[in-house]
Structures are given as structure tokens and as C-alpha cells.
N, C-alpha and C positions, 0 to 999 in steps of 0.2 A: 463161621463167625458167631459172636455172642451178642444177643439182643436182650436187654433187660427191661424194655419199656413196659411190658405187662407183668414183670416179676414183682413179687412181694416178699418182704422179710417177715417170716412167720414166728421165729423164735431165736433168742440169742442167750448164750450162757458165757459167763466170764470167770476165769480163775487167774491167780497170780502164780507164775512159775519163778521160784527163787533161784538164786545162784547156787548150783550144786557144789562148786569148788569153795564157796564161802560158808558152807554149812547151812544155807537157807533151805527151807522146805517149800512145799506148795501151800498156798492159801486158797481153799476151795470156797466157792459161793454155795449158798444153801439151796438155791432154786434158780429157775429161769428168770432173767432180768425183765423187769416191767418197763416198757418204753411207751408211755402214753402221750408224751409231748410230740406233736407232729413234726416240729422243726428238728428235734433230736433224732426222730425216726429217719428223716431225709438225710441228715448228716451221716448217720450210721450206714444207711443204704449206699450212699455215695462212696463212703470210705471202703466198704466191703466189695462193691461190685465194679466200680468204674475204672479200676486200675488194670483190669484184664482186657486188653485190647488185641493182643496178637493171637492168631489162630494156631497157637503152638500147643499141642496136646500131649499128655503123658498117660501112662497106665500104671496101676499098682503092679508090683512084681514081688518075687521072693526067690531066694538063692536056689532052692530046690525046684523052682518052676511051679510050685503049688501055691497059687495066689491066696487060697483060703487060709494059709498060715501067716499071712501078713496081718499084724494086729490092727493097723488103721483101716485096712480093707474091711475087716470084720466089724469094727466099731461103727463105721459109716454105713455098712450094709444093714446093721441093726436099726440105725436111725431111719433109713429109707423104708424098712419094713414096718416100723412103728415110730413115727415122729415124736410121740409123747415121751419116749425114753431118752430124749436128747440130753437131759441133765445127767442121767446115769451113765450114758456112754461118754459124755464130755469129761467126766471124772477119770475114766479109764484113759482117754486120749491125753489128758493132762499128766497123768502118772507116767505114761509111756514117753511123752516128750521130756519130762524131767529126767528119766533114766537115761535118755540119749543125749543129755546136755551136760556131761561131766567135764568137758574140756574147760580149763580156767578162763579162756577168752570168750566163752559163751555168756552173754549177758542175761540178767533176769528180765522179766517183762510180763505184760498181760497176755493171756491167751483167750481168744474169743472163738466160740463154735456157734455157727449160725445155720439156720434152715431157711431155704428160699423155695418158693413155688413159682412155677410157670416161667422158667428161663428158656429162651429160644436159643438152641445151639445147633448150628448147621441145619436149620429148618425143622428141628425136632423140639417140641415143647416138653421140658422135663423139670423135675425138682432138683435141688442142689444143696449140698452141705459145704459150708465154708469153714476153713480152719485158718486163723490168723494169729500172728504173734507180733507184738510191738516191743522193740528193744531200745530204740533211740528216742530221746525226749528233746523237745525244743523249749526254749525260754520265751515267754510272752510278757509284754507290758500291758497293764490294765490301768486305765485312767477312770477314776470314779468322779463323775461330774454331778452327782445328785445334790451336792451342797455348793455354796459359794467357794468353799475351800476345796479345791481339787486335790484328790489324793492319788498318787502314782504308786502302783505296786507291781510286783513281778510274780509270775506263776510258771509252772512247768507242766507240760502236757504233751499229748500226741498230736502231731500235725497230720490232719486228715488228707493232706495233699501228698503224703508219702506213705507207702506201705512197705514195711521192712520184710516181712515174710508172710506169705499167704497162699492158699490153694483153694480152688473151687472144684469139688467132685460132683459130677453130673450123673444122675440116675439113668444111665444108658450104658450099653456094652459091659454089663456086669461080668459076663463070662470071660471077658478079656482084661478085667481089672479096672473097670469103669473108665470114663473119659474125664481127664483132669487137666486143669490149667494151674500153673505154678509160678510164683514170683518169689525171688530171693534177692533183694537189693543190698544185702550186707554180706554177700558172698565173696569178699575180697581175699579171705584167707582160707587155707585148706580146711581148717577145723569148722568153718561155716557150712561146709557141705553136709554137715550132720542133718540139716533140715530135710534135704532131698534124699540123701543116700541112706541115712540110718533111721530117721524118724518116719518119713513117708514111705521110703523104698519104692520110688517110681522110676520108670524108664520112658524115654521118648518113644512115641508111636512111630511106626514105619510108614507115615503118610507122605503125601506130596510135599508138604511144607518142610518136614525134616529131611526128606531125600534131597530136595533142592539146597537147603541150608548145609547139609553135610558135604555135598559135592563141591560147593563153593569153598567151604572151609578146608576140605581135603586138598583142593587145587592150590589154594594159597599156602598151606603148610608144606606141600610138596615142593613148591617153588622156593620157599624159604629154607627148608631143611635139606633138600636133595639136589635140586638143579644146579645151584651155584657151586656146590662141592663136587658133584660127579661130572658135570658137563661144562664147567668153566664159563658159565654165563655171567654177564654183567647186569646192572640195574635196568638198562634199556631192553635187554632180551627178556628179562622177567616182566617188565611192564608190558611188553608186546604180548606175552602169553596171557597175562591177566586181562588185557583188553580183548583178546580173541575169546576168552572165557565169558566175559561180560556180554559181548555181542551175541554169543550163542544163547545164553540164558535170556537175554532181552528179546530176541527175535523168534525163538523156537517155542512152540507150544508143548511139544513132547520131547522128552530126553531120551537119547539113544547113546549108550556108553561108547560103543565102537566109533560112531560118527563124531562124538564129542572129542574123544582122544586124538583122532586124526586131525580134526580141524584146529584144535587148540595147541597141541604139542608138535604136530607135523612130523618130526623125526621119529623113526621106528624105535630107536634105542630109548628115547625119552618116553615114548608111549609105554614101552615094556617096563621101564623103571617106575612109571606112575601106576601101572597095574600091580606091581609088587608092593608099592607104597599103600595102595588102597586096601590090600589085605591086612597089612600091618595096622593101618588106621582103624579099621573095623574091629580088630582084635583088642587093641589097647584102649579104645574109647567106647567099646560096646555100641558102636554106631552101625547103621545099616546103609549100604550103598548098592542099590539095585541097578540093574542094567537098563531098565526102562521105567519111566513114570511120567506123569503130567507135571510140567514145570509150574511151580507156585509163583505167580507174579508178586504176591505179598512178601514171600521169602526173599526174592531177588531185590525188592525195594529195601527191605530191612537190612540186607547184607551189602548194600551199595557201597558202604565205606570200605569194604574189603577190597574192592576193585581199584581203589585209588592207589596209584603207584607214586611214591615220593622218593626222589633222589636227594639225600641230604649232603651238602658240600660244606665240610667243616662246620663253623657256626655262622657262616655268612649268608648262605643261600639254600633254598629248597626249590627243586624243580618238580612240578606235578606233571606226570606223563599220562595222558589220556588216550593216545592213539598211535599214529603211524611212527614207528621207530626210525624210519628212513629220514625223518626230518630232524634227527638229533645225531650229532657226531661227537665222538670222544677222542681226545688226543693228548699229547704231551709236547710242550714247546722246547726250544733249544736249551732253556735254563732248567728244565726238569719240572716245570709247573704244569699241572694237569688242567685241562679245560674241556668245556662242552661248547659246540656250535649248534644253535637252534635255528631252523628255517621255518618261516611262517608267511602267510599271505596277508592276514589282516590283524590289526591291533585293536583290541576292544578296551 
């Protein structure tokens, strides 16, 4: 977990990254920003730090496996070694981001590089470098009441309640590519993956959080992509599998792949199909699925929506299935109309 109660913002640099596709260039600042106003300092600190709440960590990587060849890894390492060089290294970071932003759908925006001291990460007190890019602007109304004639104007700026793109790199585990948190709230389109895959070049750590998350996602995708096609299952069968998966993750402290597969899928052929799917899932998504790990309660909580099984009936009804499939029956009447019968004890 991340605790920033004792953390301090020591330095901040800002540059403007123009739209590559529209022929705009970078506008560099000449020096580190001066933030003397205490209220402004608190606003910036809140904007940069408080959006990172999930214990989901990444590491720098490189295609050849040599982390030292990752440009951002090097620029950040230089800042950790000598914080006074933050402006010099920020210019290099800005240029690298600009060169990776050539897709026409990538927006221009401000780039902030910040240096923090005394951030507590998993009980370790470390310094951190933050890299943030703002792309979306909000409109604001401003009412000037300093005279009897009120004046209403509009302005455009950054909403500190939203962080478009940002990462915190913690000065720990350098040999593994540092410990990193990442946010990308504008990643709706494939080209938006440039932030994580092309600019930062980071990969998820094979820790308990990601192991738990990956297994839940793999189970859900297997049910959607394979079970219904290969084993002629219906929505109630699929809901029952997801419910057994949820019960396992909710009540077990340690994950055991063999035990999980038998409990959740029951049928040997389905278990075998899931094992094949796991290998494909790991290869196509560069995800890690270990046979044993400690289950992350936080990951289970964050993935809770995955376990919700919904049967959509035309445009009239949605049935939310949370448990025993024996309490729901599916059939067809004499006129060919399909129906479900639901059995229950109490109505809330």
C-alpha cells in the first residue's frame, strides 16, 4: 500500500507536448517551477499523489530483457542518483514522449515531472519520481463579485479530480526495473496504449495482486470464449462456475491451481480445456499464472464485478445470478416461447 502522509513534493518541472500529427513541437520550460503558495502546493500534491490507491505495481522492461536500455528507466535513475538534475532529465523525458506520440488521435497536453521524498510503499520509506500528462480540459465558470456589477466569465483548465495519465516510480527494486504505479484513464482506444507500452515500457509484476487478478480474468474469459462453444453450456452453467470461482477466492487464503480447477470446473475435460487456455492466455497477454500464491483480498474486491453473472432476456428483463443454479430452470412452452422459472425463499 501507498502512504503519503509524511511525503513532500520537492521539485516540479512542466513542459508542453504539442500534437505531433499537427506539426506542433515541444515547448520547454527554462527551469524548475517555483511553488511558493502553500495552497497551490497542496493542490499540486493532491493532484499528483492521491489518485494512486490500488496496490497494483509494474516494472520497467525492455524487449531484449536489458532494463538498462529502457530510456525512461535511465532518465529516472539519473534523477534518483542526483535530484538536482531533474530539469535536465525532464527535457529528455519530454522529447522521448513526443517521439512516441505520433498517432493522430494522441492529444497535446502538459507534461509534469515531479520529485517526492519520504513516500511509504509497502512499509518501505523511499523517494519517488512522478511523470504526469494532462490531455483533457474542463470548462469552468468564474463569477467576479468584487464590484456591485457581477461579471461572469468562463475559463478552461485541468480538473485536479481527474488524472489522465500518470505514473509514480519508487526508488526501490532498481535491479528489477523499479517499483511503479501507473494510471491511464484515457486508454479507450488501442493507440492510447502508447503511454504504457511505447513510452514507459512497463510490465505487471508477478505479485499476489496480479496473480489473483489474472486468474479471475482468465476464468471469466475462458467461460466466455471456450465453455459455451466447446461444452454447450448455457448462462446458468456459466453463472454457477463463476460463483464457485468467487467462493474459492473469497474464502481461501492461498491459491492452489489443481485444487481450484477441480472445485470450480469439476469436469475433467473442462479442467483440461482450461489448462490449455491458461497457456494461451499467458502467451497472448504476457501475463503470469503461477500454480501457487497468496490470494490478494484487495484484488478480489476490485474484481468483484467480474463475478456478476447477468442473463439478458431480449430488452425486457435482466436476471442477476449469484448462487445456486438449481434454483433456476429454463424451458420452452407449447407455443415456442422461452422461459425461466426462479425458486426463492424470501423476497427482499
